[in-house]
C-alpha positions as CSV (number, residue, x, y, z in Angstrom):
1,X,-12.6,96.5,-84.0
2,X,-10.6,93.3,-84.6
3,X,-12.0,89.9,-85.5
4,X,-10.2,87.0,-84.0
5,X,-10.7,83.3,-85.0
6,X,-9.3,81.0,-82.3
7,X,-8.9,77.5,-83.7
8,X,-7.8,74.3,-82.0
9,X,-5.2,72.2,-83.7
10,X,-6.3,69.1,-85.7
11,X,-6.3,65.7,-84.3
12,X,-2.8,64.9,-83.0
13,X,-1.0,61.8,-81.8
14,X,-1.9,62.4,-78.2
15,X,-5.6,62.6,-79.1
16,X,-5.5,59.3,-81.0
17,X,-3.1,57.3,-78.9
18,X,-4.7,58.6,-75.6
19,X,-1.7,60.3,-74.1
20,X,-1.8,63.7,-72.4
21,X,0.3,66.3,-74.2
22,X,0.8,69.9,-73.3
23,X,4.0,71.4,-74.6
24,X,5.2,67.9,-75.6
25,X,5.6,68.1,-79.4
26,X,3.7,65.7,-81.7
27,X,2.4,65.3,-85.3
28,X,-1.1,65.4,-86.5
29,X,-2.8,62.1,-87.5
30,X,-4.1,61.0,-90.8
31,X,-7.6,61.9,-89.7
32,X,-6.2,65.3,-88.5
33,X,-5.0,66.0,-92.0
34,X,-8.5,65.4,-93.3
35,X,-9.9,67.8,-90.6
36,X,-7.4,70.4,-91.9
37,X,-8.6,70.0,-95.4
38,X,-12.2,70.5,-94.2
39,X,-11.1,73.6,-92.3
40,X,-9.4,75.0,-95.4
41,X,-12.7,74.6,-97.4
42,X,-14.5,76.4,-94.6
43,X,-12.2,79.4,-94.7
44,X,-11.7,79.5,-98.5
45,X,-13.9,82.6,-98.9
46,X,-13.2,84.2,-95.5
47,X,-10.6,87.1,-95.8
48,X,-7.9,86.9,-93.1
49,X,-5.1,89.4,-92.7
50,X,-2.7,87.5,-90.4
51,X,-2.2,83.9,-89.2
52,X,-0.6,83.0,-85.9
53,X,0.1,79.7,-84.2
54,X,1.9,78.4,-81.2
55,X,5.4,77.1,-82.0
56,X,4.4,73.4,-81.7
57,X,4.2,71.1,-84.7
58,X,0.5,70.3,-84.5
59,X,-0.6,73.9,-84.6
60,X,1.8,74.9,-87.3
61,X,0.5,72.0,-89.5
62,X,-3.2,73.0,-88.8
63,X,-2.5,76.6,-89.6
64,X,-1.7,75.6,-93.2
65,X,-5.5,75.5,-93.7
66,X,-5.6,79.3,-93.9
67,X,-2.0,80.5,-94.3
68,X,-1.2,78.4,-97.4
69,X,-4.3,79.1,-99.5
70,X,-4.2,82.9,-98.7
71,X,-0.5,83.2,-99.2
72,X,0.1,84.5,-95.7
73,X,3.2,84.1,-93.6
74,X,2.8,82.0,-90.4
75,X,3.7,84.0,-87.3
76,X,4.8,81.8,-84.4
77,X,3.8,83.0,-80.9
78,X,4.9,80.9,-77.9
79,X,2.3,82.6,-75.8
80,X,-0.3,80.5,-77.6
81,X,1.2,77.2,-76.5
82,X,-0.7,74.5,-74.7
83,X,-0.4,74.3,-70.9
84,X,2.9,73.1,-69.5
85,X,1.8,69.9,-67.8
86,X,4.9,69.3,-65.8
87,X,5.3,65.6,-64.7
88,X,2.2,64.7,-66.6
89,X,3.7,65.3,-70.1
90,X,3.3,62.2,-72.3
91,X,1.5,60.2,-69.5
92,X,-1.0,57.6,-70.8
93,X,-4.5,58.6,-69.9
94,X,-5.0,55.1,-68.6
95,X,-2.4,55.8,-65.9
96,X,-4.0,59.1,-64.9
97,X,-7.5,57.6,-64.6
98,X,-6.2,54.6,-62.7
99,X,-3.9,56.3,-60.2
100,X,-4.5,60.0,-60.3
101,X,-8.3,60.0,-60.6
102,X,-9.0,63.1,-58.6
103,X,-6.4,65.1,-60.3
104,X,-7.5,64.2,-63.9
105,X,-11.1,64.9,-62.9
106,X,-10.0,68.3,-61.6
107,X,-8.1,68.9,-64.8
108,X,-11.2,68.1,-66.9
109,X,-13.9,69.8,-64.8
110,X,-12.2,72.4,-62.6
111,X,-9.0,73.6,-64.2
112,X,-8.8,76.7,-62.1
113,X,-7.7,74.6,-59.1
114,X,-5.6,72.0,-61.0
115,X,-1.8,71.8,-60.7
116,X,0.8,69.1,-60.6
117,X,4.6,69.1,-60.0
118,X,6.3,71.4,-62.6
119,X,3.1,72.5,-64.3
120,X,1.7,76.0,-65.0
121,X,-1.1,77.3,-62.8
122,X,-4.4,78.6,-64.3
123,X,-3.2,82.2,-63.8
124,X,0.1,81.4,-65.4
125,X,-1.2,80.0,-68.7
126,X,-4.3,82.2,-69.1
127,X,-2.2,85.3,-68.3
128,X,0.5,84.7,-71.0
129,X,-2.2,83.7,-73.5
130,X,-4.4,86.7,-73.0
131,X,-1.4,89.0,-73.1
132,X,-0.4,87.6,-76.5
133,X,-4.1,87.7,-77.7
134,X,-4.3,91.4,-76.8
135,X,-1.0,92.1,-78.7
136,X,-2.4,90.5,-81.8
137,X,-5.8,92.3,-81.5
138,X,-4.1,95.7,-81.2
139,X,-1.7,94.9,-84.1
140,X,-4.5,94.2,-86.5
141,X,-7.1,96.8,-85.4
142,X,-9.9,96.9,-88.0
143,X,-8.7,93.6,-89.5
144,X,-9.0,89.9,-89.0
145,X,-6.5,87.4,-87.5
146,X,-6.6,83.6,-87.2
147,X,-4.9,82.1,-84.1
148,X,-4.1,78.3,-83.9
149,X,-3.7,77.0,-80.4
150,X,-4.7,74.1,-78.1
151,X,-7.8,72.9,-76.4
152,X,-7.0,73.1,-72.7
153,X,-5.3,76.5,-72.7
154,X,-8.1,78.0,-74.8
155,X,-10.8,76.6,-72.5
156,X,-9.0,78.2,-69.6
157,X,-8.7,81.5,-71.4
158,X,-12.5,81.5,-72.2
159,X,-13.2,80.8,-68.5
160,X,-10.9,83.7,-67.5
161,X,-12.4,86.1,-70.1
162,X,-16.1,85.1,-69.6
163,X,-16.4,83.8,-66.0
164,X,-20.2,83.6,-66.1
165,X,-20.3,81.3,-69.2
166,X,-20.4,77.5,-69.2
167,X,-17.3,76.7,-71.2
168,X,-17.3,73.1,-72.7
169,X,-14.4,71.2,-74.1
170,X,-13.8,71.8,-77.8
171,X,-13.2,69.3,-80.7
172,X,-10.2,69.4,-82.9
173,X,-10.3,72.3,-85.4
174,X,-13.3,73.8,-83.6
175,X,-13.5,77.6,-84.3
176,X,-14.3,80.3,-81.9
177,X,-14.9,83.9,-83.1
178,X,-14.1,86.9,-80.9
179,X,-14.5,90.6,-81.4
180,X,-12.0,92.9,-79.7
181,X,-13.0,96.6,-79.2
182,X,-12.1,99.2,-76.7
183,X,-10.0,96.8,-74.7
184,X,-12.7,94.2,-74.3
185,X,-13.4,90.8,-75.9
186,X,-16.9,89.7,-77.0
187,X,-17.9,86.2,-78.3
188,X,-19.6,86.0,-81.7
189,X,-19.7,82.2,-81.7
190,X,-18.0,79.4,-79.8
191,X,-16.5,76.0,-80.6
192,X,-18.1,75.7,-84.0
193,X,-17.4,72.4,-85.9
194,X,-19.9,72.7,-88.8
195,X,-17.1,72.0,-91.3
196,X,-16.5,68.5,-89.9
197,X,-18.5,66.0,-91.8
198,X,-19.5,62.6,-90.5
199,X,-16.6,60.5,-89.3
200,X,-14.1,63.4,-88.9
201,X,-14.9,64.5,-85.4
202,X,-12.5,63.3,-82.7
203,X,-14.8,63.8,-79.7
204,X,-17.6,61.8,-81.3
205,X,-15.4,58.7,-80.8
206,X,-14.7,59.5,-77.1
207,X,-16.7,59.9,-73.9
208,X,-14.4,61.5,-71.3
209,X,-15.8,65.0,-72.0
210,X,-19.4,64.1,-71.6
211,X,-21.1,65.3,-68.4
212,X,-23.8,62.6,-68.2
213,X,-21.3,59.9,-67.3
214,X,-23.3,57.2,-69.1
215,X,-20.3,56.1,-71.3
216,X,-16.7,55.5,-70.3
217,X,-13.6,55.3,-72.5
218,X,-11.2,52.4,-72.1
219,X,-7.7,53.9,-71.6
220,X,-4.5,51.8,-71.3
221,X,-1.2,52.4,-69.6
222,X,2.1,50.6,-70.0
223,X,4.8,49.0,-67.8
224,X,8.1,47.7,-69.1
225,X,8.4,43.9,-69.0
226,X,6.5,40.8,-70.1
227,X,3.5,39.4,-68.4
228,X,2.2,35.9,-69.3
229,X,-1.3,36.4,-70.8
230,X,-3.6,33.8,-72.0
231,X,-3.8,33.6,-75.8
232,X,-0.8,35.8,-76.4
233,X,2.6,34.4,-77.6
234,X,5.0,37.3,-78.1
235,X,8.5,36.9,-79.6
236,X,11.6,38.1,-77.9
237,X,12.3,41.8,-77.7
238,X,11.8,44.9,-75.6
239,X,8.3,44.3,-74.2
240,X,5.7,46.4,-72.5
241,X,2.6,45.1,-70.8
242,X,-0.6,47.1,-71.3
243,X,-2.9,47.5,-68.4
244,X,-6.5,48.6,-68.0
245,X,-6.6,49.8,-64.5
246,X,-4.7,47.1,-62.6
247,X,-5.6,44.4,-65.1
248,X,-3.0,43.2,-67.7
249,X,-4.7,43.6,-71.1
250,X,-2.0,43.2,-73.8
251,X,1.6,43.3,-75.0
252,X,3.8,45.4,-77.2
253,X,7.2,44.0,-78.4
254,X,9.8,46.2,-80.1
255,X,13.1,45.4,-81.8
256,X,16.0,47.6,-83.0
257,X,16.4,48.1,-86.7
258,X,19.1,50.8,-86.6
259,X,17.5,54.1,-87.6
260,X,14.1,52.3,-87.5
261,X,12.4,50.7,-84.6
262,X,10.6,47.4,-85.3
263,X,7.1,46.7,-84.0
264,X,7.5,42.9,-83.7
265,X,4.2,42.2,-81.9
266,X,1.1,43.7,-80.5
267,X,-1.7,41.8,-79.0
268,X,-4.7,42.1,-76.6
269,X,-6.4,39.6,-74.5
270,X,-9.9,38.5,-75.5
271,X,-11.9,40.9,-73.3
272,X,-10.1,43.9,-74.8
273,X,-10.3,43.0,-78.5
274,X,-12.6,44.6,-81.1
275,X,-12.8,47.9,-79.2
276,X,-10.3,49.9,-81.2
277,X,-7.6,49.7,-78.5
278,X,-4.8,48.4,-80.7
279,X,-4.0,52.0,-81.7
280,X,-3.0,52.7,-78.1
281,X,-0.5,49.8,-78.3
282,X,0.8,51.4,-81.5
283,X,1.2,54.7,-79.7
284,X,3.4,53.1,-77.0
285,X,5.6,51.8,-79.8
286,X,5.7,55.2,-81.6
287,X,6.7,57.3,-78.5
288,X,9.2,54.7,-77.3
289,X,11.0,54.6,-80.6
290,X,10.9,58.4,-81.1
291,X,12.4,58.9,-77.6
292,X,15.3,56.7,-78.7
293,X,15.8,58.9,-81.8
294,X,14.4,56.5,-84.3
295,X,13.2,58.0,-87.6
296,X,10.9,55.2,-88.6
297,X,8.8,52.4,-87.2
298,X,8.4,49.3,-89.3
299,X,5.9,46.4,-88.9
300,X,5.4,43.3,-90.9
301,X,1.8,42.2,-91.4
302,X,1.4,38.3,-91.4
303,X,-0.6,36.8,-94.2
304,X,-4.3,36.6,-93.4
305,X,-4.0,38.8,-90.2
306,X,-7.5,40.4,-90.5
307,X,-7.2,41.8,-86.9
308,X,-4.6,44.4,-88.0
309,X,-6.6,45.7,-91.0
310,X,-8.7,48.3,-89.1
311,X,-5.5,49.7,-87.5
312,X,-3.7,49.9,-90.9
313,X,-6.6,51.8,-92.5
314,X,-6.8,54.2,-89.5
315,X,-3.1,55.0,-89.9
316,X,-3.2,55.1,-93.8
317,X,-0.6,52.3,-93.8
318,X,-0.3,50.1,-96.9
319,X,1.9,47.0,-96.8
320,X,4.4,46.4,-99.6
321,X,4.8,43.2,-101.5
322,X,6.5,41.6,-98.4
323,X,3.8,42.8,-96.1
324,X,6.0,45.5,-94.5
325,X,4.6,48.9,-93.5
326,X,6.7,51.9,-92.5
327,X,5.7,54.9,-90.4
328,X,7.7,58.1,-90.5
329,X,8.3,59.2,-86.9
330,X,10.0,62.6,-87.5
331,X,8.1,65.6,-86.3
332,X,7.1,67.6,-89.4
333,X,4.7,70.3,-90.6
334,X,2.6,68.5,-93.2
335,X,1.3,70.4,-96.3
336,X,-2.3,70.6,-97.2
337,X,-3.8,67.3,-98.6
338,X,-5.5,69.1,-101.5
339,X,-5.5,72.6,-103.1
340,X,-8.2,75.1,-102.1
341,X,-9.7,77.4,-104.6
342,X,-10.0,81.0,-103.5
């Protein structure tokens, strides 16, 4: 019998900035790194023989929670990648909920029947994942393997393996334990997040996954160009207008600083302030600059600008003496935040 731990990656940029990412490569967030530290503590006394991950950056980073403390090599397996989302890759969720409502509801609630141009089908992605899972299970018969993968593909795989079960969405770093014996998989436990303390959960701050429909998230999308908005006075630069549905809600202005992109301005109109939406404006800046090959994003915080302080704390950004903050945009596998005693 083989014990398999299936673990979703830590909070990544798409989760935070509210953009849909399948095989689009991204980093984990500062909160994601704290989730990884908590996951490492959970597995500190759990023997594991092998660690696998999809070949995307966010899973490789999360896998450090087990691979690094136990001195195990990280084995990359493309079969454990997230779904190829085709034309949806790096779309803002705000766009999908505004203009492709039926399709995003199908993706969330009935993935067996979801498909868009260029994407994998349910049978495509569950088939290549299960084939890889069986290879790992047979290779470590009598042992234990940890597999780091992605939320949507693992939910589909659980639906395919256990069609009678109600399979919910899973939080970042959620752990599912399977047993493989005589060519069959059995669930020991599913989507466990007991290692996440208060404030670390990603899903606790979002509502899209809830079935009761009592709460709704506010998701933005972006269109190039400037729109005159009351209360906002942006400087010159490459400008994007943020929309909530069809309503203009804010502005992002970028400049070119050579190897770095410059975030010259971000602002929201009064109805959209104090809701934690500024991070979605920051996300538009991050992905625009990264697509242009920029290695950094800089922003200067005006004196007394209290509105930016929650965003700076969320991103672990600390202004220098001139009020300038710098974000590293390069894709990278981060080390553990702290050592874990074995």
